[in-house]
N, CA, C and O atoms as a Maestro MAE file, in Angstrom:
{
 s_m_m2io_version
 :::
 2.0.0
}

f_m_ct {
 s_m_title
 :::
 protein
 m_atom[276] {
  # First column is atom index #
  i_m_mmod_type
  r_m_x_coord
  r_m_y_coord
  r_m_z_coord
  i_m_residue_number
  s_m_chain_name
  s_m_pdb_residue_name
  s_m_pdb_atom_name
  i_m_atomic_number
  :::
  1 25 88.415 -58.842 -39.691 1 A "MET " " N  " 7
  2 3 88.170 -59.812 -38.659 1 A "MET " " CA " 6
  3 2 88.099 -59.090 -37.305 1 A "MET " " C  " 6
  4 15 88.952 -58.260 -36.991 1 A "MET " " O  " 8
  5 25 87.104 -59.407 -36.534 2 A "LYS " " N  " 7
  6 3 86.920 -58.796 -35.217 2 A "LYS " " CA " 6
  7 2 87.876 -59.428 -34.209 2 A "LYS " " C  " 6
  8 15 88.026 -60.648 -34.151 2 A "LYS " " O  " 8
  9 25 88.517 -58.570 -33.418 3 A "GLU " " N  " 7
  10 3 89.407 -59.049 -32.364 3 A "GLU " " CA " 6
  11 2 88.581 -59.489 -31.175 3 A "GLU " " C  " 6
  12 15 87.688 -58.765 -30.736 3 A "GLU " " O  " 8
  13 25 88.870 -60.670 -30.648 4 A "GLU " " N  " 7
  14 3 88.168 -61.160 -29.473 4 A "GLU " " CA " 6
  15 2 89.180 -61.620 -28.443 4 A "GLU " " C  " 6
  16 15 90.236 -62.153 -28.787 4 A "GLU " " O  " 8
  17 25 88.854 -61.413 -27.185 5 A "TRP " " N  " 7
  18 3 89.710 -61.834 -26.086 5 A "TRP " " CA " 6
  19 2 89.049 -62.991 -25.353 5 A "TRP " " C  " 6
  20 15 87.844 -62.970 -25.099 5 A "TRP " " O  " 8
  21 25 89.838 -63.988 -25.019 6 A "LEU " " N  " 7
  22 3 89.353 -65.084 -24.202 6 A "LEU " " CA " 6
  23 2 89.542 -64.653 -22.750 6 A "LEU " " C  " 6
  24 15 90.672 -64.529 -22.279 6 A "LEU " " O  " 8
  25 25 88.453 -64.427 -22.052 7 A "VAL " " N  " 7
  26 3 88.507 -63.958 -20.670 7 A "VAL " " CA " 6
  27 2 88.107 -65.089 -19.757 7 A "VAL " " C  " 6
  28 15 86.981 -65.585 -19.815 7 A "VAL " " O  " 8
  29 25 89.044 -65.497 -18.906 8 A "LYS " " N  " 7
  30 3 88.781 -66.580 -17.966 8 A "LYS " " CA " 6
  31 2 87.959 -66.073 -16.787 8 A "LYS " " C  " 6
  32 15 87.111 -66.787 -16.252 8 A "LYS " " O  " 8
  33 25 88.222 -64.839 -16.393 9 A "SER " " N  " 7
  34 3 87.521 -64.252 -15.259 9 A "SER " " CA " 6
  35 2 87.484 -62.746 -15.423 9 A "SER " " C  " 6
  36 15 88.447 -62.149 -15.905 9 A "SER " " O  " 8
  37 25 86.411 -62.141 -15.039 10 A "GLU " " N  " 7
  38 3 86.286 -60.681 -15.094 10 A "GLU " " CA " 6
  39 2 86.974 -60.027 -13.903 10 A "GLU " " C  " 6
  40 15 87.077 -58.801 -13.863 10 A "GLU " " O  " 8
  41 25 87.453 -60.809 -12.926 11 A "ASP " " N  " 7
  42 3 88.073 -60.264 -11.714 11 A "ASP " " CA " 6
  43 2 89.219 -59.318 -12.025 11 A "ASP " " C  " 6
  44 15 89.408 -58.327 -11.320 11 A "ASP " " O  " 8
  45 25 89.989 -59.607 -13.069 12 A "VAL " " N  " 7
  46 3 91.140 -58.763 -13.397 12 A "VAL " " CA " 6
  47 2 90.672 -57.343 -13.676 12 A "VAL " " C  " 6
  48 15 91.252 -56.386 -13.161 12 A "VAL " " O  " 8
  49 25 89.636 -57.198 -14.479 13 A "ALA " " N  " 7
  50 3 89.128 -55.877 -14.820 13 A "ALA " " CA " 6
  51 2 88.427 -55.230 -13.629 13 A "ALA " " C  " 6
  52 15 88.551 -54.024 -13.419 13 A "ALA " " O  " 8
  53 25 87.705 -56.008 -12.863 14 A "VAL " " N  " 7
  54 3 86.962 -55.465 -11.732 14 A "VAL " " CA " 6
  55 2 87.916 -54.952 -10.651 14 A "VAL " " C  " 6
  56 15 87.688 -53.884 -10.083 14 A "VAL " " O  " 8
  57 25 88.968 -55.693 -10.368 15 A "LEU " " N  " 7
  58 3 89.899 -55.312 -9.321 15 A "LEU " " CA " 6
  59 2 90.919 -54.277 -9.781 15 A "LEU " " C  " 6
  60 15 91.624 -53.695 -8.956 15 A "LEU " " O  " 8
  61 25 91.004 -54.044 -11.071 16 A "GLY " " N  " 7
  62 3 91.932 -53.044 -11.587 16 A "GLY " " CA " 6
  63 2 93.367 -53.510 -11.719 16 A "GLY " " C  " 6
  64 15 94.271 -52.684 -11.846 16 A "GLY " " O  " 8
  65 25 93.599 -54.813 -11.692 17 A "TYR " " N  " 7
  66 3 94.953 -55.331 -11.842 17 A "TYR " " CA " 6
  67 2 95.199 -55.710 -13.292 17 A "TYR " " C  " 6
  68 15 94.344 -56.314 -13.939 17 A "TYR " " O  " 8
  69 25 96.362 -55.354 -13.792 18 A "GLY " " N  " 7
  70 3 96.766 -55.770 -15.136 18 A "GLY " " CA " 6
  71 2 95.995 -55.059 -16.233 18 A "GLY " " C  " 6
  72 15 95.081 -54.273 -15.983 18 A "GLY " " O  " 8
  73 25 96.399 -55.365 -17.454 19 A "LYS " " N  " 7
  74 3 95.766 -54.797 -18.638 19 A "LYS " " CA " 6
  75 2 95.774 -55.842 -19.742 19 A "LYS " " C  " 6
  76 15 96.602 -56.753 -19.754 19 A "LYS " " O  " 8
  77 25 94.850 -55.692 -20.654 20 A "TYR " " N  " 7
  78 3 94.899 -56.523 -21.843 20 A "TYR " " CA " 6
  79 2 96.077 -56.048 -22.688 20 A "TYR " " C  " 6
  80 15 96.387 -54.857 -22.677 20 A "TYR " " O  " 8
  81 25 96.743 -56.942 -23.419 21 A "PRO " " N  " 7
  82 3 97.928 -56.547 -24.191 21 A "PRO " " CA " 6
  83 2 97.704 -55.336 -25.105 21 A "PRO " " C  " 6
  84 15 98.585 -54.485 -25.232 21 A "PRO " " O  " 8
  85 25 96.555 -55.257 -25.726 22 A "GLY " " N  " 7
  86 3 96.284 -54.145 -26.628 22 A "GLY " " CA " 6
  87 2 96.115 -52.805 -25.924 22 A "GLY " " C  " 6
  88 15 96.162 -51.758 -26.569 22 A "GLY " " O  " 8
  89 25 95.916 -52.828 -24.601 23 A "ALA " " N  " 7
  90 3 95.711 -51.598 -23.834 23 A "ALA " " CA " 6
  91 2 97.008 -51.064 -23.230 23 A "ALA " " C  " 6
  92 15 97.007 -50.004 -22.605 23 A "ALA " " O  " 8
  93 25 98.111 -51.787 -23.410 24 A "ARG " " N  " 7
  94 3 99.389 -51.366 -22.820 24 A "ARG " " CA " 6
  95 2 100.062 -50.311 -23.693 24 A "ARG " " C  " 6
  96 15 100.012 -50.375 -24.921 24 A "ARG " " O  " 8
  97 25 100.685 -49.348 -23.040 25 A "SER " " N  " 7
  98 3 101.406 -48.298 -23.774 25 A "SER " " CA " 6
  99 2 102.737 -48.858 -24.285 25 A "SER " " C  " 6
  100 15 103.187 -49.915 -23.843 25 A "SER " " O  " 8
  101 25 103.345 -48.148 -25.201 26 A "VAL " " N  " 7
  102 3 104.647 -48.559 -25.731 26 A "VAL " " CA " 6
  103 2 105.669 -48.612 -24.600 26 A "VAL " " C  " 6
  104 15 106.486 -49.531 -24.545 26 A "VAL " " O  " 8
  105 25 105.628 -47.630 -23.698 27 A "ASP " " N  " 7
  106 3 106.557 -47.624 -22.554 27 A "ASP " " CA " 6
  107 2 106.397 -48.867 -21.687 27 A "ASP " " C  " 6
  108 15 107.389 -49.452 -21.252 27 A "ASP " " O  " 8
  109 25 105.149 -49.277 -21.433 28 A "GLU " " N  " 7
  110 3 104.909 -50.484 -20.636 28 A "GLU " " CA " 6
  111 2 105.417 -51.733 -21.355 28 A "GLU " " C  " 6
  112 15 105.992 -52.624 -20.730 28 A "GLU " " O  " 8
  113 25 105.206 -51.792 -22.650 29 A "LEU " " N  " 7
  114 3 105.672 -52.950 -23.421 29 A "LEU " " CA " 6
  115 2 107.194 -53.046 -23.397 29 A "LEU " " C  " 6
  116 15 107.743 -54.139 -23.258 29 A "LEU " " O  " 8
  117 25 107.874 -51.918 -23.529 30 A "ILE " " N  " 7
  118 3 109.340 -51.915 -23.498 30 A "ILE " " CA " 6
  119 2 109.843 -52.281 -22.109 30 A "ILE " " C  " 6
  120 15 110.759 -53.092 -21.973 30 A "ILE " " O  " 8
  121 25 109.254 -51.689 -21.081 31 A "LYS " " N  " 7
  122 3 109.704 -51.926 -19.707 31 A "LYS " " CA " 6
  123 2 109.514 -53.383 -19.283 31 A "LYS " " C  " 6
  124 15 110.365 -53.935 -18.585 31 A "LYS " " O  " 8
  125 25 108.425 -54.003 -19.689 32 A "ASN " " N  " 7
  126 3 108.082 -55.346 -19.223 32 A "ASN " " CA " 6
  127 2 108.182 -56.403 -20.311 32 A "ASN " " C  " 6
  128 15 107.685 -57.516 -20.137 32 A "ASN " " O  " 8
  129 25 108.812 -56.076 -21.421 33 A "GLY " " N  " 7
  130 3 108.836 -56.991 -22.550 33 A "GLY " " CA " 6
  131 2 110.163 -57.689 -22.757 33 A "GLY " " C  " 6
  132 15 111.074 -57.602 -21.933 33 A "GLY " " O  " 8
  133 25 110.247 -58.376 -23.863 34 A "LEU " " N  " 7
  134 3 111.437 -59.109 -24.269 34 A "LEU " " CA " 6
  135 2 111.909 -58.586 -25.616 34 A "LEU " " C  " 6
  136 15 111.112 -58.156 -26.450 34 A "LEU " " O  " 8
  137 25 113.208 -58.631 -25.809 35 A "VAL " " N  " 7
  138 3 113.790 -58.340 -27.113 35 A "VAL " " CA " 6
  139 2 114.419 -59.637 -27.580 35 A "VAL " " C  " 6
  140 15 115.345 -60.148 -26.951 35 A "VAL " " O  " 8
  141 25 113.922 -60.163 -28.673 36 A "ILE " " N  " 7
  142 3 114.485 -61.390 -29.233 36 A "ILE " " CA " 6
  143 2 115.519 -60.956 -30.263 36 A "ILE " " C  " 6
  144 15 115.210 -60.240 -31.216 36 A "ILE " " O  " 8
  145 25 116.747 -61.403 -30.051 37 A "LEU " " N  " 7
  146 3 117.859 -60.895 -30.833 37 A "LEU " " CA " 6
  147 2 118.727 -62.046 -31.321 37 A "LEU " " C  " 6
  148 15 119.067 -62.946 -30.553 37 A "LEU " " O  " 8
  149 25 119.077 -62.013 -32.585 38 A "ASP " " N  " 7
  150 3 120.038 -62.963 -33.145 38 A "ASP " " CA " 6
  151 2 121.382 -62.244 -33.133 38 A "ASP " " C  " 6
  152 15 121.683 -61.459 -34.032 38 A "ASP " " O  " 8
  153 25 122.185 -62.518 -32.109 39 A "LYS " " N  " 7
  154 3 123.449 -61.796 -31.930 39 A "LYS " " CA " 6
  155 2 124.424 -62.119 -33.052 39 A "LYS " " C  " 6
  156 15 124.645 -63.279 -33.399 39 A "LYS " " O  " 8
  157 25 124.988 -61.082 -33.596 40 A "TRP " " N  " 7
  158 3 125.974 -61.223 -34.652 40 A "TRP " " CA " 6
  159 2 127.350 -61.462 -34.032 40 A "TRP " " C  " 6
  160 15 127.543 -61.204 -32.844 40 A "TRP " " O  " 8
  161 25 128.283 -61.938 -34.802 41 A "SER " " N  " 7
  162 3 129.627 -62.166 -34.271 41 A "SER " " CA " 6
  163 2 130.335 -60.829 -34.088 41 A "SER " " C  " 6
  164 15 130.094 -59.878 -34.832 41 A "SER " " O  " 8
  165 25 131.184 -60.772 -33.117 42 A "GLY " " N  " 7
  166 3 131.920 -59.544 -32.840 42 A "GLY " " CA " 6
  167 2 131.749 -59.109 -31.411 42 A "GLY " " C  " 6
  168 15 132.613 -59.376 -30.575 42 A "GLY " " O  " 8
  169 25 130.620 -58.424 -31.099 43 A "PRO " " N  " 7
  170 3 130.454 -57.940 -29.731 43 A "PRO " " CA " 6
  171 2 130.168 -59.089 -28.765 43 A "PRO " " C  " 6
  172 15 129.647 -60.135 -29.152 43 A "PRO " " O  " 8
  173 25 130.521 -58.866 -27.499 44 A "THR " " N  " 7
  174 3 130.223 -59.875 -26.478 44 A "THR " " CA " 6
  175 2 128.754 -59.764 -26.070 44 A "THR " " C  " 6
  176 15 128.076 -58.795 -26.410 44 A "THR " " O  " 8
  177 25 128.279 -60.763 -25.342 45 A "SER " " N  " 7
  178 3 126.911 -60.731 -24.821 45 A "SER " " CA " 6
  179 2 126.711 -59.489 -23.956 45 A "SER " " C  " 6
  180 15 125.676 -58.829 -24.033 45 A "SER " " O  " 8
  181 25 127.708 -59.181 -23.135 46 A "HIS " " N  " 7
  182 3 127.632 -58.004 -22.269 46 A "HIS " " CA " 6
  183 2 127.502 -56.725 -23.095 46 A "HIS " " C  " 6
  184 15 126.728 -55.837 -22.737 46 A "HIS " " O  " 8
  185 25 128.243 -56.621 -24.185 47 A "ASP " " N  " 7
  186 3 128.172 -55.437 -25.055 47 A "ASP " " CA " 6
  187 2 126.766 -55.259 -25.635 47 A "ASP " " C  " 6
  188 15 126.233 -54.149 -25.660 47 A "ASP " " O  " 8
  189 25 126.176 -56.358 -26.098 48 A "VAL " " N  " 7
  190 3 124.846 -56.294 -26.713 48 A "VAL " " CA " 6
  191 2 123.801 -55.900 -25.674 48 A "VAL " " C  " 6
  192 15 122.955 -55.047 -25.940 48 A "VAL " " O  " 8
  193 25 123.853 -56.514 -24.494 49 A "VAL " " N  " 7
  194 3 122.906 -56.184 -23.427 49 A "VAL " " CA " 6
  195 2 123.061 -54.718 -23.021 49 A "VAL " " C  " 6
  196 15 122.064 -54.040 -22.775 49 A "VAL " " O  " 8
  197 25 124.273 -54.233 -22.949 50 A "SER " " N  " 7
  198 3 124.534 -52.845 -22.601 50 A "SER " " CA " 6
  199 2 123.930 -51.892 -23.638 50 A "SER " " C  " 6
  200 15 123.357 -50.864 -23.277 50 A "SER " " O  " 8
  201 25 124.058 -52.227 -24.905 51 A "GLN " " N  " 7
  202 3 123.494 -51.398 -25.970 51 A "GLN " " CA " 6
  203 2 121.965 -51.372 -25.910 51 A "GLN " " C  " 6
  204 15 121.356 -50.314 -26.071 51 A "GLN " " O  " 8
  205 25 121.347 -52.525 -25.680 52 A "ILE " " N  " 7
  206 3 119.881 -52.599 -25.552 52 A "ILE " " CA " 6
  207 2 119.430 -51.721 -24.388 52 A "ILE " " C  " 6
  208 15 118.430 -51.010 -24.490 52 A "ILE " " O  " 8
  209 25 120.171 -51.776 -23.283 53 A "LYS " " N  " 7
  210 3 119.846 -50.974 -22.100 53 A "LYS " " CA " 6
  211 2 119.877 -49.489 -22.445 53 A "LYS " " C  " 6
  212 15 118.990 -48.741 -22.033 53 A "LYS " " O  " 8
  213 25 120.880 -49.057 -23.193 54 A "LYS " " N  " 7
  214 3 120.999 -47.653 -23.585 54 A "LYS " " CA " 6
  215 2 119.913 -47.253 -24.585 54 A "LYS " " C  " 6
  216 15 119.311 -46.189 -24.445 54 A "LYS " " O  " 8
  217 25 119.660 -48.081 -25.575 55 A "ILE " " N  " 7
  218 3 118.680 -47.767 -26.621 55 A "ILE " " CA " 6
  219 2 117.293 -47.553 -26.023 55 A "ILE " " C  " 6
  220 15 116.596 -46.604 -26.381 55 A "ILE " " O  " 8
  221 25 116.893 -48.447 -25.103 56 A "PHE " " N  " 7
  222 3 115.556 -48.371 -24.521 56 A "PHE " " CA " 6
  223 2 115.520 -47.588 -23.204 56 A "PHE " " C  " 6
  224 15 114.468 -47.495 -22.572 56 A "PHE " " O  " 8
  225 25 116.660 -47.024 -22.786 57 A "ASN " " N  " 7
  226 3 116.744 -46.232 -21.560 57 A "ASN " " CA " 6
  227 2 116.161 -47.001 -20.365 57 A "ASN " " C  " 6
  228 15 115.240 -46.532 -19.696 57 A "ASN " " O  " 8
  229 25 116.722 -48.195 -20.114 58 A "LEU " " N  " 7
  230 3 116.244 -49.067 -19.049 58 A "LEU " " CA " 6
  231 2 117.225 -49.093 -17.885 58 A "LEU " " C  " 6
  232 15 118.428 -48.902 -18.066 58 A "LEU " " O  " 8
  233 25 116.697 -49.332 -16.683 59 A "LYS " " N  " 7
  234 3 117.546 -49.462 -15.506 59 A "LYS " " CA " 6
  235 2 118.107 -50.874 -15.389 59 A "LYS " " C  " 6
  236 15 119.254 -51.062 -14.983 59 A "LYS " " O  " 8
  237 25 117.287 -51.875 -15.747 60 A "LYS " " N  " 7
  238 3 117.705 -53.271 -15.632 60 A "LYS " " CA " 6
  239 2 117.573 -53.981 -16.974 60 A "LYS " " C  " 6
  240 15 116.579 -53.813 -17.679 60 A "LYS " " O  " 8
  241 25 118.561 -54.759 -17.313 61 A "THR " " N  " 7
  242 3 118.501 -55.617 -18.497 61 A "THR " " CA " 6
  243 2 119.273 -56.889 -18.185 61 A "THR " " C  " 6
  244 15 119.983 -56.964 -17.182 61 A "THR " " O  " 8
  245 25 119.136 -57.860 -19.024 62 A "GLY " " N  " 7
  246 3 119.887 -59.102 -18.860 62 A "GLY " " CA " 6
  247 2 119.599 -60.014 -20.030 62 A "GLY " " C  " 6
  248 15 118.852 -59.663 -20.944 62 A "GLY " " O  " 8
  249 25 120.207 -61.198 -19.991 63 A "HIS " " N  " 7
  250 3 119.941 -62.164 -21.040 63 A "HIS " " CA " 6
  251 2 119.762 -63.541 -20.429 63 A "HIS " " C  " 6
  252 15 120.265 -63.827 -19.343 63 A "HIS " " O  " 8
  253 25 119.052 -64.372 -21.128 64 A "ALA " " N  " 7
  254 3 118.788 -65.731 -20.676 64 A "ALA " " CA " 6
  255 2 119.589 -66.675 -21.570 64 A "ALA " " C  " 6
  256 15 119.364 -66.735 -22.779 64 A "ALA " " O  " 8
  257 25 120.496 -67.389 -20.986 65 A "GLY " " N  " 7
  258 3 121.295 -68.313 -21.778 65 A "GLY " " CA " 6
  259 2 122.472 -67.612 -22.412 65 A "GLY " " C  " 6
  260 15 122.710 -66.424 -22.192 65 A "GLY " " O  " 8
  261 25 123.195 -68.363 -23.195 66 A "THR " " N  " 7
  262 3 124.371 -67.817 -23.836 66 A "THR " " CA " 6
  263 2 124.004 -67.143 -25.139 66 A "THR " " C  " 6
  264 15 123.131 -67.615 -25.867 66 A "THR " " O  " 8
  265 25 124.656 -66.064 -25.429 67 A "LEU " " N  " 7
  266 3 124.451 -65.367 -26.700 67 A "LEU " " CA " 6
  267 2 125.618 -65.612 -27.643 67 A "LEU " " C  " 6
  268 15 125.625 -65.121 -28.772 67 A "LEU " " O  " 8
  269 25 126.600 -66.368 -27.180 68 A "GLU " " N  " 7
  270 3 127.798 -66.613 -27.993 68 A "GLU " " CA " 6
  271 2 127.535 -67.680 -29.046 68 A "GLU " " C  " 6
  272 15 126.757 -68.611 -28.836 68 A "GLU " " O  " 8
  273 25 128.199 -67.524 -30.176 69 A "ILE " " N  " 7
  274 3 128.041 -68.482 -31.280 69 A "ILE " " CA " 6
  275 2 129.057 -69.585 -31.123 69 A "ILE " " C  " 6
  276 15 129.105 -70.501 -31.943 69 A "ILE " " O  " 8
  :::
 }
 m_bond[275] {
  # First column is bond index #
  i_m_from
  i_m_to
  i_m_order
  :::
  1 1 2 1
  2 2 3 1
  3 3 4 2
  4 3 5 1
  5 5 6 1
  6 6 7 1
  7 7 8 2
  8 7 9 1
  9 9 10 1
  10 10 11 1
  11 11 12 2
  12 11 13 1
  13 13 14 1
  14 14 15 1
  15 15 16 2
  16 15 17 1
  17 17 18 1
  18 18 19 1
  19 19 20 2
  20 19 21 1
  21 21 22 1
  22 22 23 1
  23 23 24 2
  24 23 25 1
  25 25 26 1
  26 26 27 1
  27 27 28 2
  28 27 29 1
  29 29 30 1
  30 30 31 1
  31 31 32 2
  32 31 33 1
  33 33 34 1
  34 34 35 1
  35 35 36 2
  36 35 37 1
  37 37 38 1
  38 38 39 1
  39 39 40 2
  40 39 41 1
  41 41 42 1
  42 42 43 1
  43 43 44 2
  44 43 45 1
  45 45 46 1
  46 46 47 1
  47 47 48 2
  48 47 49 1
  49 49 50 1
  50 50 51 1
  51 51 52 2
  52 51 53 1
  53 53 54 1
  54 54 55 1
  55 55 56 2
  56 55 57 1
  57 57 58 1
  58 58 59 1
  59 59 60 2
  60 59 61 1
  61 61 62 1
  62 62 63 1
  63 63 64 2
  64 63 65 1
  65 65 66 1
  66 66 67 1
  67 67 68 2
  68 67 69 1
  69 69 70 1
  70 70 71 1
  71 71 72 2
  72 71 73 1
  73 73 74 1
  74 74 75 1
  75 75 76 2
  76 75 77 1
  77 77 78 1
  78 78 79 1
  79 79 80 2
  80 79 81 1
  81 81 82 1
  82 82 83 1
  83 83 84 2
  84 83 85 1
  85 85 86 1
  86 86 87 1
  87 87 88 2
  88 87 89 1
  89 89 90 1
  90 90 91 1
  91 91 92 2
  92 91 93 1
  93 93 94 1
  94 94 95 1
  95 95 96 2
  96 95 97 1
  97 97 98 1
  98 98 99 1
  99 99 100 2
  100 99 101 1
  101 101 102 1
  102 102 103 1
  103 103 104 2
  104 103 105 1
  105 105 106 1
  106 106 107 1
  107 107 108 2
  108 107 109 1
  109 109 110 1
  110 110 111 1
  111 111 112 2
  112 111 113 1
  113 113 114 1
  114 114 115 1
  115 115 116 2
  116 115 117 1
  117 117 118 1
  118 118 119 1
  119 119 120 2
  120 119 121 1
  121 121 122 1
  122 122 123 1
  123 123 124 2
  124 123 125 1
  125 125 126 1
  126 126 127 1
  127 127 128 2
  128 127 129 1
  129 129 130 1
  130 130 131 1
  131 131 132 2
  132 131 133 1
  133 133 134 1
  134 134 135 1
  135 135 136 2
  136 135 137 1
  137 137 138 1
  138 138 139 1
  139 139 140 2
  140 139 141 1
  141 141 142 1
  142 142 143 1
  143 143 144 2
  144 143 145 1
  145 145 146 1
  146 146 147 1
  147 147 148 2
  148 147 149 1
  149 149 150 1
  150 150 151 1
  151 151 152 2
  152 151 153 1
  153 153 154 1
  154 154 155 1
  155 155 156 2
  156 155 157 1
  157 157 158 1
  158 158 159 1
  159 159 160 2
  160 159 161 1
  161 161 162 1
  162 162 163 1
  163 163 164 2
  164 163 165 1
  165 165 166 1
  166 166 167 1
  167 167 168 2
  168 167 169 1
  169 169 170 1
  170 170 171 1
  171 171 172 2
  172 171 173 1
  173 173 174 1
  174 174 175 1
  175 175 176 2
  176 175 177 1
  177 177 178 1
  178 178 179 1
  179 179 180 2
  180 179 181 1
  181 181 182 1
  182 182 183 1
  183 183 184 2
  184 183 185 1
  185 185 186 1
  186 186 187 1
  187 187 188 2
  188 187 189 1
  189 189 190 1
  190 190 191 1
  191 191 192 2
  192 191 193 1
  193 193 194 1
  194 194 195 1
  195 195 196 2
  196 195 197 1
  197 197 198 1
  198 198 199 1
  199 199 200 2
  200 199 201 1
  201 201 202 1
  202 202 203 1
  203 203 204 2
  204 203 205 1
  205 205 206 1
  206 206 207 1
  207 207 208 2
  208 207 209 1
  209 209 210 1
  210 210 211 1
  211 211 212 2
  212 211 213 1
  213 213 214 1
  214 214 215 1
  215 215 216 2
  216 215 217 1
  217 217 218 1
  218 218 219 1
  219 219 220 2
  220 219 221 1
  221 221 222 1
  222 222 223 1
  223 223 224 2
  224 223 225 1
  225 225 226 1
  226 226 227 1
  227 227 228 2
  228 227 229 1
  229 229 230 1
  230 230 231 1
  231 231 232 2
  232 231 233 1
  233 233 234 1
  234 234 235 1
  235 235 236 2
  236 235 237 1
  237 237 238 1
  238 238 239 1
  239 239 240 2
  240 239 241 1
  241 241 242 1
  242 242 243 1
  243 243 244 2
  244 243 245 1
  245 245 246 1
  246 246 247 1
  247 247 248 2
  248 247 249 1
  249 249 250 1
  250 250 251 1
  251 251 252 2
  252 251 253 1
  253 253 254 1
  254 254 255 1
  255 255 256 2
  256 255 257 1
  257 257 258 1
  258 258 259 1
  259 259 260 2
  260 259 261 1
  261 261 262 1
  262 262 263 1
  263 263 264 2
  264 263 265 1
  265 265 266 1
  266 266 267 1
  267 267 268 2
  268 267 269 1
  269 269 270 1
  270 270 271 1
  271 271 272 2
  272 271 273 1
  273 273 274 1
  274 274 275 1
  275 275 276 2
  :::
 }
}
């Protein structure tokens, strides 16, 4: 199956802003992406966020909502 992109405007490509998802590097995806995680019992939300920060070598991390069960 051929991959097709729905392009609302060519301005993004012409002006040089942004990239199509398939053109992003792994580093860009990690830096600007989300990690969806089903937190297991035991560690606190802070512990899990801290580990994700270390694993991906990020300066900023956080979580949305509660991770507690």
